[in-house]
C-alpha positions as a Markdown table, in Angstrom:
| # | Residue | x | y | z |
|---|---|---|---|---|
| 1 | Unk | 13.4 | 12.1 | -9.1 |
| 2 | Unk | 16.3 | 12.6 | -6.2 |
| 3 | Unk | 15.8 | 11.2 | -3.2 |
| 4 | Unk | 15.3 | 13.8 | -0.8 |
| 5 | Unk | 12.5 | 14.8 | -3.5 |
| 6 | Unk | 11.0 | 11.6 | -3.6 |
| 7 | Unk | 11.0 | 12.1 | 0.7 |
| 8 | Unk | 9.7 | 15.0 | 0.6 |
| 9 | Unk | 6.6 | 14.0 | -1.5 |
| 10 | Unk | 5.8 | 10.8 | 0.5 |
| 11 | Unk | 6.3 | 13.5 | 4.0 |
| 12 | Unk | 3.8 | 15.4 | 2.3 |
| 13 | Unk | 1.6 | 13.4 | 1.4 |
| 14 | Unk | 1.4 | 11.5 | 4.5 |
| 15 | Unk | 0.5 | 15.5 | 6.1 |
| 16 | Unk | -2.4 | 15.8 | 3.1 |
| 17 | Unk | -3.6 | 12.3 | 3.9 |
| 18 | Unk | -3.7 | 12.5 | 7.9 |
| 19 | Unk | -5.8 | 15.8 | 7.5 |
| 20 | Unk | -8.3 | 13.7 | 5.2 |
| 21 | Unk | -8.2 | 10.4 | 7.1 |
| 22 | Unk | -8.2 | 10.0 | 11.0 |
| 23 | Unk | -9.5 | 7.6 | 13.3 |
| 24 | Unk | -13.0 | 8.1 | 15.2 |
| 25 | Unk | -9.9 | 9.5 | 18.1 |
| 26 | Unk | -8.6 | 12.1 | 16.1 |
| 27 | Unk | -5.4 | 10.1 | 15.8 |
| 28 | Unk | -3.6 | 10.1 | 12.5 |
| 29 | Unk | -3.7 | 7.0 | 10.0 |
| 30 | Unk | -1.0 | 7.2 | 8.3 |
| 31 | Unk | 3.0 | 7.1 | 9.2 |
| 32 | Unk | 5.6 | 8.8 | 7.7 |
| 33 | Unk | 8.6 | 6.2 | 6.8 |
| 34 | Unk | 11.9 | 7.6 | 7.4 |
| 35 | Unk | 13.5 | 6.5 | 3.9 |
| 36 | Unk | 12.3 | 4.5 | 0.8 |
| 37 | Unk | 12.1 | 0.5 | 1.4 |
| 38 | Unk | 13.8 | -1.8 | -0.7 |
| 39 | Unk | 12.0 | -5.4 | -1.7 |
| 40 | Unk | 14.3 | -6.5 | 0.8 |
| 41 | Unk | 12.2 | -4.4 | 3.3 |
| 42 | Unk | 8.9 | -5.0 | 2.5 |
| 43 | Unk | 8.1 | -7.6 | 5.2 |
| 44 | Unk | 8.7 | -4.8 | 7.6 |
| 45 | Unk | 5.9 | -2.7 | 6.3 |
| 46 | Unk | 2.8 | -2.7 | 8.7 |
| 47 | Unk | -0.9 | -5.0 | 7.4 |
| 48 | Unk | -2.8 | -1.8 | 9.0 |
| 49 | Unk | -0.7 | 0.9 | 7.4 |
| 50 | Unk | -1.6 | -1.7 | 3.7 |
| 51 | Unk | -4.5 | -1.5 | 4.7 |
| 52 | Unk | -5.1 | 1.9 | 5.2 |
| 53 | Unk | -3.4 | 2.7 | 1.9 |
| 54 | Unk | -6.0 | 0.3 | 0.1 |
| 55 | Unk | -8.7 | 2.7 | 1.3 |
| 56 | Unk | -6.7 | 5.5 | -0.6 |
| 57 | Unk | -6.0 | 3.2 | -3.7 |
| 58 | Unk | -10.5 | 2.8 | -3.8 |
| 59 | Unk | -10.8 | 6.6 | -2.9 |
| 60 | Unk | -8.6 | 7.2 | -6.2 |
| 61 | Unk | -9.6 | 4.6 | -8.4 |
| 62 | Unk | -13.4 | 5.2 | -6.9 |
| 63 | Unk | -13.9 | 1.9 | -6.7 |
| 64 | Unk | -16.9 | 0.7 | -4.2 |
| 65 | Unk | -14.4 | -0.7 | -2.2 |
| 66 | Unk | -11.4 | -2.8 | -1.3 |
| 67 | Unk | -13.0 | -5.9 | -0.5 |
| 68 | Unk | -15.7 | -6.8 | -2.7 |
| 69 | Unk | -17.3 | -10.5 | -4.4 |
| 70 | Unk | -13.9 | -11.7 | -6.0 |
| 71 | Unk | -12.2 | -8.8 | -5.3 |
| 72 | Unk | -9.6 | -8.8 | -1.7 |
| 73 | Unk | -7.3 | -5.9 | -2.3 |
| 74 | Unk | -6.1 | -5.8 | 1.8 |
| 75 | Unk | -5.5 | -9.5 | 1.5 |
| 76 | Unk | -3.7 | -9.5 | -2.0 |
| 77 | Unk | -1.7 | -6.4 | -1.1 |
| 78 | Unk | -0.5 | -8.1 | 2.5 |
| 79 | Unk | 0.5 | -11.2 | 1.1 |
| 80 | Unk | 2.3 | -9.6 | -2.0 |
| 81 | Unk | 4.4 | -6.8 | 0.0 |
| 82 | Unk | 4.9 | -9.2 | 3.0 |
| 83 | Unk | 5.5 | -12.3 | 1.8 |
| 84 | Unk | 8.7 | -12.9 | -0.6 |
| 85 | Unk | 7.6 | -16.7 | -1.2 |
| 86 | Unk | 4.3 | -15.6 | -2.5 |
| 87 | Unk | 5.1 | -12.7 | -4.6 |
| 88 | Unk | 7.3 | -14.8 | -6.6 |
| 89 | Unk | 4.2 | -17.1 | -7.1 |
| 90 | Unk | 1.7 | -14.3 | -7.9 |
| 91 | Unk | 4.3 | -12.6 | -10.0 |
| 92 | Unk | 4.5 | -15.9 | -12.4 |
| 93 | Unk | 0.5 | -16.4 | -12.3 |
| 94 | Unk | 0.7 | -12.8 | -13.6 |
| 95 | Unk | 3.4 | -13.2 | -16.0 |
| 96 | Unk | 1.7 | -16.2 | -17.4 |
| 97 | Unk | -1.6 | -14.5 | -18.0 |
| 98 | Unk | 0.1 | -11.4 | -19.4 |
| 99 | Unk | 2.4 | -12.9 | -21.8 |
| 100 | Unk | 0.5 | -15.9 | -22.8 |
């Protein structure tokens, strides 16, 4: 998919989500990101945007929540996306488990 098309898909998706999900005061929950973020810029992602995205993931996968018993997708994704040092540790652990 071309970059222009990817940006348009992103913007269309944000528009759709903002029609489905709104804050109590009717303001949109999601924001258009003007360009694709590379991993060196993931630290700039707002924690609230990550949390709202987890809510969509929960709906897509039909989970009963993003933070239940031993699962906390909110904290996991906040740390994974916003902290490069911890991301490396998580990646290493996952590879150890997967390729054991």
